[in-house]
GUVORO-684092 format. One record per atom (N, C-alpha, C, O): x, y, z. Coordinates in steps of 0.2 Angstrom, whole numbers, plus 5000, padded with zeros to 4 digits. Atoms other than C-alpha are relative to their C-alpha. Example, Ala and Ser with C-alpha at 12.3 -4.5 7.8 and 13.67 -1.06 7.14 Angstrom:
BEGIN
500449945000 506249785039 500450065000 500950055003 499649944999 506849955036 499650055003 499950115004 
This chain:
BEGIN
499549995004 510348095059 499849984993 500349994990 500250015006 509448035043 499750054997 499550054991 500549945002 508448195042 500850054998 500850094993 499249955000 510448285043 500049974993 499850014989 499650035007 511048165029 499650024993 499950044988 500550005005 509448185018 500150094997 500150104991 499949925000 509748395021 500850004995 500950034989 499449985004 511448385015 500249954992 500649974988 500150025007 511248285000 499650034994 499750034988 500549955003 509848394994 500450044998 500650044992 499649945000 511048534996 500549994995 500750044991 499550005003 512348444987 499850014992 500150024987 500350025005 511048404974 499950064995 500050074989 500149935003 510548584972 500650044997 500650084992 499349975004 512448644969 500249974993 500650004989 499650025007 512748524955 499350004994 499449974989 500449975004 511148584946 500250044994 500450104995 500049945006 511348654927 500050075002 499650085006 500149934999 511548834929 499250034996 499050094997 500649985004 509848834917 499549975005 498950005006 500550034994 508848734930 500250055006 499750075009 499849944994 509648874943 499650064997 499250095001 500349945003 509049014933 499250004998 498950044999 500750005000 507348934929 499650005006 499050025006 500550024993 506948894948 499950085003 499550095007 499949954996 507449074952 499550074995 499250124997 500249935006 506649174936 499350025002 498949995004 500849964998 505149294938 500150075003 499950124999 500249924997 505249454948 500650044995 500350094993 499549975003 506849514937 499650004992 499750054988 500249985006 505849494921 499350025000 499250064995 500749984997 504149524928 500150105001 499750144998 499949954998 504849684933 500150054994 499950114993 499749955007 505749744916 499450004995 499250044992 500650005006 504149684906 499650065002 499450104998 500449954996 503149794918 500250074998 499950124997 499749925002 504349934915 499650014992 499450064992 499949985005 503949924897 499150024999 498749994995 500850014999 502049964902 499750064995 500150094991 500449955003 500650084893 500450074998 500650094993 499849945000 501350234897 500850004996 500950054992 499450015003 503050194891 500149974993 500549984989 500150035008 502550114874 499750074998 499950094992 500449935003 501550284871 500850055001 500950084995 499549964999 503250384877 500549984995 500850024991 499450045006 504450274865 499550034993 499750074990 500549985007 503050304851 499950074998 500050104992 499849935003 503050484853 500650034998 500750074994 499249985001 504850504853 500249974993 500650014989 500049995007 504850424836 499750024995 499950024989 500349955004 503550524830 500350065000 500250104995 499849925000 504250684835 500850004996 501050044992 499249995002 506250634832 500249954996 500849944995 499850055004 506350504823 500349945002 500049915006 499450064998 507950374825 500350045007 500750015011 499649974994 508550504838 500249985006 500849985008 500150044993 508150424854 500249934999 500149905004 499950054998 508750254850 500749995005 500749945009 499550014996 510350274858 499850005007 500049955010 500249974993 509650344873 499749925002 500049895007 500250075000 508650174873 500449945002 500349905007 499450064999 510250054872 500450035006 500749995009 499549984994 511150154885 499749995006 500049995011 500350014995 509850134896 499849945004 499549945009 499950074995 510049944901 500550025004 500449995009 499549994996 511649994909 499850015006 499849975010 500249974992 510950104925 499449955000 499549925005 500550044999 509249994924 500149955003 499849935008 499850064996 510249834927 500450005008 500449975013 499649974991 511349924941 499350035005 499350025012 500549984994 509849994950 499749935001 500049915006 500150075000 508949824949 500349965003 500049935007 499650054996 510449714954 500050035006 499849995010 500149974993 510449834970 499449985004 499449985010 500350014994 508849784975 500049925001 499849895006 499850085001 509249594971 500349975005 500249925008 499450014993 510749604985 499450035005 499349985010 500449984994 509449684997 499649955001 499749935006 500450054998 508049564995 500449955002 500449955009 499850074998 509049394996 500550025006 500549985011 499550004993 510349465009 499650025007 499849995012 500550004995 508949545021 499549975001 499449955007 500650024998 507349475018 499650035001 499150015004 500649954999 506349625019 500150044994 500650064991 500149945005 505449735007 500550075003 500750085008 499549944999 506349895003 499550075005 499950115007 500349974994 504950005015 500249995005 500550035009 499950024992 505249895029 500749995003 500949995009 499349984998 507049915026 500250055002 500650055006 500149944999 506950095025 500050025009 500450055012 500449994996 505950105039 500449975008 500349995014 499450044996 507249985049 500550055002 500650085007 499349964998 508850095046 499850065000 500250095004 500049925000 508150265044 499350025004 499250085005 500649944996 506550305054 499349974996 499449954991 500550005003 504750285051 499850074996 499450074991 500249935004 504750465044 500349994994 500049994989 499850025007 505950425031 499549974996 499350004992 500350065003 504950275026 499450014998 499249974994 500549945004 503450395023 500150034997 499750054993 499949975005 504350495013 500049974994 499749994989 500150045005 504850365002 499549964997 499449944992 500550035002 503250285002 499650064998 499250034994 500449945001 502350444998 500249994993 499849984988 499749985005 503750474983 499549944994 499149954990 500550055003 502950284977 499550024998 499250044993 500950005002 501250304979 499850054994 499450044990 500149955006 501250464967 500049984994 499649984990 500050035007 501950374954 499749954999 499549944993 500550065000 501050214957 499450024998 499249994993 500749985002 499250304956 499950034993 499450034989 500149985004 499850394942 500049954994 499549954989 500150055007 500450254930 499449965000 499249954995 500650045001 498950144936 499550034997 499049994995 500449955004 497850284927 500349974994 500049934991 499849995007 498850274912 500049924997 500049914991 500050075004 498750074910 499450004999 499250014993 500849995001 496850094912 499850024993 499449994989 500149975005 496950214899 500249964992 499949954986 499850055005 497950104888 499449944998 499149934993 500850045000 496649964891 499350024996 498949994993 500549955003 495350084886 500150024993 499850014988 499949985006 496050134872 500249944994 500349954988 499950065005 496449954863 499249975000 499149944995 500850045000 494449914868 499850064994 499350044990 500349945006 494150084856 500249984995 499749974991 499850035005 495150014842 499749964998 499649974992 500550065003 493949874839 499150035002 498550005002 500649974999 492549994844 499649955006 499049955006 500350024993 492049904861 500150065005 500450115004 500249964997 491349994874 500649995007 500749945010 499350004997 492950064885 499949985008 500249945011 500250034993 492150064903 500049925002 500349905007 500250084997 491549854903 500749974998 500949935001 499450044999 493249814897 500450035005 500849985007 499649974995 494049924909 500049965006 500549935009 500150034995 493049854923 500149924999 500049895004 500150055001 493249684915 500849995002 500949955007 499250004998 495249704917 500249995006 500649955009 499949994992 495049764934 499849945005 500149925010 500550064998 493849614939 500549955000 500649915005 499550065001 495149484932 500650015004 500849965006 499550004994 496649554942 499950015006 500450015010 500450004992 495649574957 500249935001 500649915006 500250064999 495249384955 500849975000 500949945005 499750025001 496949344950 500450015006 500849965007 499849984994 497649424968 499949955006 500349935009 500450034996 496349344978 499949934998 499449904999 499950095001 496849164973 500449995005 500349935007 499650014995 498149194985 500549975002 500749955007 499550035000 499449114978 500550044995 500450074990 499749955004 501149204973 500049974992 499950004987 500050055008 501449064958 499550024996 499750024990 500549985005 499849114950 500050054996 500050064990 499949935002 500049294949 500850004996 500950034991 499450005005 501849264943 499949974994 500250004989 500050045008 501449144929 499750044997 499950064992 500449955006 500049254923 500250054999 499950084994 499749955003 501249394923 500450004995 500450054991 499550035003 502549304914 499649994993 499950014988 500350005005 501249254902 499750064996 499650054990 500249945002 500549434898 500750024997 500750054991 499349985003 502449464896 500250004994 500450044990 499850025007 502649374881 499650054994 499950074989 500249975002 501449474874 500450064995 500350084989 499849925000 502449634875 500749994992 500850034987 499650005006 503749544862 499850004994 500249994990 500549975007 502549574848 500250054998 500450054992 499849955002 503149744847 500849994995 501050024990 499450025006 504849674840 500049984994 500450004989 500450005007 503949594825 500050054996 500450054991 500349965004 503149744821 500550064999 500350104995 499249965002 504849844820 500249994994 500250034989 499750045005 505549734808 499350014993 499550014987 500350005006 503949744796 499850074998 499450084994 500149935003 503949924796 500550004995 500550054991 499649995004 505449884786 500350095001 500150144998 499849924997 506550034795 500649994996 500749944993 499349995003 508150094787 500550005004 500650045009 499450014994 509650024796 500450064998 500650095003 499649934999 510650174789 499850065005 500250095009 500349944996 509550294797 500049995007 500150045010 499950034994 509450194813 500750035002 500750075006 499249984999 511450204813 500250085000 500550105004 499749935003 511750384806 499550045003 499850105003 500449954998 510350474814 499949975008 499850025012 500150024992 510050354831 500649995004 500750015009 499150024996 511950304835 500550064999 500750095005 499549955001 513050424829 500050084997 500450124995 500149945003 512050564823 500150055007 500150035013 500049944994 512050744833 499449995002 499049964998 500649974996 510650784845 499850045003 500050075007 500049944997 509650914847 499950025007 499450025009 500049984993 510050964865 499750075002 499650085008 500349934998 509351134864 499250014998 498950064998 500650015002 507751084858 499649985008 499849935010 500450024993 506451084875 499549934998 499549895003 500350065001 505350954867 500449935000 500149885003 499650065000 506750834864 500350005006 500649945007 499750024994 507450854882 499449985006 499649945011 500650024996 505650834890 500049934998 500049905003 499950085001 505650654880 500549965001 500449905002 499550034997 507350624885 499749995007 499549935008 500250024994 506850634904 499549965001 499649925005 500550045002 505250564899 500149924999 499849885002 499750055001 506150414893 500449975007 500249915010 499750034995 507350394907 499549985008 499649945012 500750034994 505650394919 499749944999 499449915003 500450055002 504950274909 500449945000 500149894999 499550065000 506450154910 500049985008 499949935011 499850014992 506850184929 499550035004 499550095004 500549964997 505250214939 500249975008 500549925010 500050014992 505150214959 499849945003 499949925008 500350064996 503950074960 500449944998 500349885001 499650075002 505149944952 500449985004 500549925005 499550014994 506449964966 499549965006 499749915008 500550024996 504949924978 499649924998 499549875002 500350065002 504249784968 500649934999 500549885001 499450075001 505849674964 500249995006 500349935006 499850014994 506249684981 499749965005 500049945010 500750004996 504649644989 499949914997 499949865000 500250085004 504349484975 500749955001 500749895001 499250044998 506249414980 500049965008 500149905010 500150004993 505749424998 499449934999 499449885001 500850065001 503949324994 500349934996 500349874998 499750055002 504849214983 500449945003 500549885002 499650034995 506049174997 500749984997 501049924998 499350035002 507649174988 500650035005 500550075009 499549974995 509249194997 500750014996 500750004990 499549985003 510949224994 500449964995 500949984991 499950055004 511249054986 499750014992 500049994987 500249985005 510149114973 500050084996 499650104991 499649945002 511049284970 500250014993 500050064990 499750015005 512049234954 499250004996 499050064994 500549985003 510349184945 499550045001 499050044997 500649944999 509349304951 500350084997 499950124996 499649955004 510649434943 499949994993 499750044989 500250015007 510449354927 499450024997 499250064992 500849975001 508549364928 499950075000 499450094997 499949945001 508849544930 500350034994 500050074991 499749985006 510049574917 499549984992 499350014988 500450025006 509049464904 499350054997 499150064991 500449955000 507549584909 500150074997 499750094994 499849945001 508449734907 500250014992 500250064989 499850005010 509049684887 499450004997 499250044993 500650025000 507349624885 499550065000 499150074995 500549935001 506349794889 500350054996 500050074991 499849935007 507449924880 499949974993 499650004989 500250035008 507349804864 499350034999 499150074994 500649995001 505549814866 499950094998 499550104993 500149925001 505550014868 500350024995 500150074992 499749975006 506850044854 499649954994 499749974988 500350035004 505749924845 499250054997 499050054992 500549975001 504250024847 500250094995 500050124991 499849925002 505250194844 500150004992 499950054989 499950005006 505850134828 499449984994 499450014988 500850005003 504150064821 499750064997 499450084992 500549945000 503450214824 500350064995 500050104992 499649935003 504750334816 500049954993 499949994988 499950045007 504950204801 499350014995 499250024989 500750005003 503050194797 499850084999 499750104993 500049945000 502750384800 500450024994 500250054988 499749965005 504050444790 499949964993 500249994988 500150035006 503550324775 499150024998 498950024992 500749985001 501750374777 500050094998 499450114996 499949935000 502250564775 500150045003 499950105002 499649944994 503150644789 499750005006 499149985007 500350024993 503050654807 499350045000 499050084995 500549974997 501550704816 499749985006 499849925008 500250004992 500750734834 499649925001 499249904997 500550044997 499950574842 499650015007 500050015012 500449994995 498650604853 499549945004 499349955009 500550044995 497650444857 500649934997 501049934993 499850075000 498050244858 499949974993 500249924991 500250015005 497150234842 500450034994 500550004989 499549995003 498350344833 500849974999 501149984994 499550025001 499850264838 499949934996 500349924991 500250065004 499150084832 500050024993 500349994989 500049995010 498850174813 500650035000 500750034994 499449995001 500450234815 500549934997 500949944992 499750075001 501050054814 499749964994 500049924991 500350055002 499549974805 500150014991 499949964987 500149985008 499850054784 500549954998 500449934992 499650065005 501249914781 500049925004 500449875003 500150074997 500649774793 499349994996 499149934995 500950025001 498649784786 499750025006 499950005012 500449984995 497449854795 499749965004 499749995010 500250044996 496749714805 500649955003 500649945009 499250014996 498649634807 500150055003 500050035009 499749954997 499249774813 499550035005 499850045010 500549994994 497749824825 500149945004 500249965010 500050054994 497849654833 500649995003 500649985009 499350014998 499749644834 500250065004 500650065008 499849954995 499749804842 499450005007 499650015012 500750004993 498049784854 500449955003 500749985009 499750044996 499049614860 500650045003 500650065009 499449964999 500649714861 499850045009 499950025014 500349954996 499849854872 499549975006 499649995012 500450034994 498649754882 500449955005 500349945011 499650024996 500149644888 500450075005 500550085011 499349934998 501249794893 499450025007 499650025013 500249954994 499749884902 499749945005 499749955011 500150044994 499149714911 500549985005 500450005011 499650014997 500649664917 500050075005 499850065010 499949954995 501049844925 499650015005 499750025011 500649984993 499249864932 500349945006 500249965012 500150054996 499649704941 500750015005 500750005011 499549964996 501349764946 500250055004 500550055010 500149944998 501149934950 499249985007 499250025012 500550014994 499549884962 500249965006 500249985012 499650044993 500449734971 500450045004 500450045010 499349944997 501949884974 499750025005 499950005011 500449974997 500649984980 499949995008 500150035012 500350044995 499849864992 500649995005 500650025010 499450024996 501449784999 500450055002 500650045008 499749964996 502249935003 499750045005 500050055010 500549974994 500850035013 500049945005 499849955010 500250064994 500649865022 500750005003 500849995009 499450014994 502549855027 500050065003 500150055009 500049944995 502550045033 499749995007 500049995012 500550004996 501050005042 500249945007 499949935012 499850054997 502049845049 499549955001 499549915006 500450074999 500549725045 500249944993 500649944988 500050055003 500349575036 500050024992 499650064990 499949985006 500749585018 500149954995 500349904998 499750065003 501049465003 499349964997 498749964999 500650055002 500049344992 500049945002 499449915001 500250054996 500549195002 499650015006 499449965009 500449994995 499449265015 499249994997 499050014991 500750015002 497449215014 499850085002 500050115007 500349925001 496449385011 499850025007 500050085009 500050004993 495849355031 500650035004 500550065009 499350004995 497649365037 500450074997 500950085000 499549945003 498249525026 499450044998 499350054991 500649975002 496449635026 500450074996 500150104991 499849935001 497649805024 500249984991 500050014987 499850005007 498649725008 499349994995 499150044991 500550005004 497149655000 499750064997 499750074992 500549935001 495949805003 500350044997 499950074993 499649955004 497349914997 500049994992 499850034988 500050035006 497549804981 499450024995 499450064990 500649985001 495749814978 499850054998 499550054993 500449945001 495249994980 500650044995 500450084992 499649975007 496950054968 499849974995 499950004989 500150015006 496249954956 499350024997 499250024991 500749965001 494350014957 500150084999 499850104994 499849945002 495150204958 500149994995 499750004991 499849995009 496050184942 499649974996 499750004991 500650025005 494650104933 499450064999 499050064994 500549965000 493550244938 500250074997 499850104993 499649955004 494850384934 499850004992 499550054990 499950015005 494850334918 499550034997 499650064992 500549955002 493150394915 500050074998 499550094995 499849934999 493850574915 500050014995 499650064993 499949975007 494250584898 500750014998 500950034993 499349964999 496050614902 500349984993 500249924990 499650025006 497250624885 500549955002 500749955007 499750074998 498250464886 500750034998 501250045002 499349985002 499750534877 500350065003 500950065003 499749954997 500050694886 500049975007 500549975011 499950044990 499650604905 500549954999 500949945004 499350044997 500950464901 500650014998 501149974999 499449955001 502250574895 500350025004 500950015006 500049964993 502050684910 500149955006 500449965010 499650054993 502150534922 500749995000 501049985005 499250025001 503750484915 500450045002 501050035005 499549944997 504450634918 500050045007 500450085008 500050024993 503850654936 500449955001 500949975004 499650054997 504650494938 500750025000 501150025005 499249965001 506350564932 500250065005 500750075008 499849954994 506150704944 500049975007 500450005011 499950044995 505850594958 500549955001 500649925007 499550064999 507250464955 500550035007 500749995011 499550014995 508450554968 499849985006 500149955010 500250024994 507450524982 500049915001 500049885007 500050074998 507250334979 500549974999 500749925002 499350035000 508950304972 500550005004 501049975005 499449994996 509850384984 500049965008 500449955012 500050044995 509150274998 500149924997 500349885001 499750065003 509450124986 500649985003 500849945006 499150004999 511250164986 500250005007 500649965009 499750004992 511450205005 499949925003 500249895008 500250074996 510450035010 500649964996 501049935000 499550055004 511649944996 500649985002 500849935003 499349994995 513250015006 500149975007 500649955009 499950034992 512649945024 499949934998 499549905002 500250065000 512449785017 500749965004 501349995005 499450024998 513749655026 500449964995 500149934990 499550025005 515349595018 499749934999 499449915004 499549965005 515549525007 499450024993 499650024987 500549975006 513849594996 499950085001 499650124997 500149925000 513849765000 500550044994 501050024993 499749965005 514349904987 500750005002 500949995008 499249974998 516249934988 500550004995 500349974990 499650005005 517649974978 499850034994 499450074993 500049975007 517849994960 499150004999 498850054997 500650015003 516149934957 499550055004 499250085000 500449954997 515250054970 500150064997 499650094997 499949945003 515950204962 499650014993 499350054990 500250005007 515550154944 499249995002 498850034999 500650015000 513750104951 499750075004 499250105003 500149934998 513750274960 499850054995 499350094995 499849945007 514250374944 499549994996 499350044993 500550015005 512950294933 499450035004 499150075001 500649984996 511550324947 500050084998 499650114995 500049915002 512150514947 500050034995 499950094995 500049975007 512250544929 499350004998 499050054996 500750015000 510650464927 499450055001 499050074998 500749974996 509650544939 500150074999 499650114998 499949925001 510650724936 499750024993 499250064992 500449995007 510150704917 499449994998 499250024993 500850015000 508350654919 499850065003 499450105000 500149934997 508250794931 499950074996 499450104995 500049945004 508950924921 499750004993 499550064991 500450015008 508150864904 499250025003 499050085001 500650004998 506450864913 499850095003 499350125002 500249934999 506651054921 500050044994 499750094993 499849955006 507351124905 499449994995 499250044991 500450025004 506151024895 499250035002 498750054998 500649964999 504651104906 500050065001 499550094999 499949925000 505351284909 500650024996 500750084997 499549975002 506851304899 500750025003 501150054999 
């Protein structure tokens, strides 16, 4: 009887906690997935957007906050209510064949993203004249060690600490002293060059950089691994909303900083390497200060995304195979999970030595993400509609969510196809 009484007291105490304590207890998955969304490839895509079209794509960055939140809010519902990862839920509801289709889509984008992260890390090393292979190998070793520690909390705290480095891009934008009239006149209310193939390609790239297939899988699995339930639904949604706003502010800050500095330096030009992106900011921050600021921001973006992308690939593969997965298991208990995690990191680090062009590959990866969104978001929407009452998508919100997903997806696919082939 005493045990029941204690449980009841604890339950009432939890309900009476201030909202901010509830939020802090739940915060993590939404913030990490959002910050990982602003990864090396996304930063590069935003920088290229500012270099080629000035402030034109600022409005798109701000508009994407809404569909980003709607998409990730669905994963919050699915994770807290079902207690299962995204791939496991697809396998349960639609069979193993469709689970492999979804897994294949996610793995293709994950491998491509992982390579861009390591190229970003290599680029940071080259800014300071350090040997890129050694720097990349050290990063891979560090990340393997974080995962093999066996505690989700450690990986989450490490990810959140690295996330803070990305916020440095925001003061970089202010330090570039952008023209606020140009941001408003060109970026918010100005006409858009919708007939320009290069512009459409960057529209698709930015959509794919903001809404990525692996994000759906990661956040849902993280929520399950953190053992969040329906009682945590409201603070988990807030976690997702805060992350959606912050990640788009960072993307907009990168775009504004590059557009402002390149304009002051004598006009737009192509960006082909991480060093050139850094140099687009450094003239007005000082060489040393600019390099350090950019390197910290890029390193944080790349390392957080590498953790998230690799964990997502390992978790999802293990979910489809039906074996143990997650950092709460010891390595001996989940060999497929830890093995896939380590192999993905090693392969990504090795491929970077091929000398692939960061900028071209990064934009290409984001365009590919946009083209694959229909597969991922269709499963997500259908699963959210099959949840039990009162959590399923229904009524006006279902129509709004469906319309947002449809418009974002179709526009991304159209822009990608038109940008590539006209």
